[in-house]
C-alpha positions in Angstrom: 0.0 0.0 0.0 1.3 3.5 -0.8 2.1 5.9 1.9 -0.1 8.6 0.5 -3.2 6.3 1.0 -2.3 5.5 4.6 -2.2 9.2 5.5 -6.0 9.5 5.7 -6.3 6.4 7.6 -3.8 7.6 10.2 -5.4 11.0 10.5 -8.9 9.6 10.9 -7.5 7.2 13.5 -5.9 9.9 15.6 -8.7 12.4 15.2 -11.3 9.6 16.1 -9.4 9.1 19.4 -9.1 12.8 20.2 -12.7 13.4 19.5 -13.7 10.6 21.8 -11.4 11.7 24.5 -12.7 15.3 24.1 -16.2 14.3 24.9 -15.2 12.1 27.9 -14.9 8.7 26.0 -12.1 6.3 25.6 -9.3 7.4 23.3 -8.5 4.0 22.0 -12.1 3.0 21.3 -12.5 6.2 19.2 -9.2 5.6 17.5 -10.4 2.0 16.5 -13.7 3.3 15.3 -11.9 5.9 13.2 -9.5 3.4 11.7 -12.4 1.0 10.8 -14.4 3.7 9.2 -11.4 5.2 7.3 -10.4 1.6 6.1 -13.9 0.7 4.9 -14.0 4.1 3.1 -10.8 3.5 1.4 -11.9 -0.1 0.3 -15.1 1.3 -1.1 -13.3 3.8 -3.1 -11.0 1.2 -4.5 -14.0 -0.8 -5.6 -15.5 2.1 -7.6 -12.2 3.2 -9.1 -11.7 -0.1 -11.0 
């Protein structure tokens, strides 16, 4: 996988964790949710590009 395609996944993972912690939740659960959402989004875009 290319580095430029990993940047959005990394950003969504970190921002999901920060958002969760900001509202009083668990950072790691928010990070996991952000990673799953960005990963699924990335895969959907790959499907429709081909």
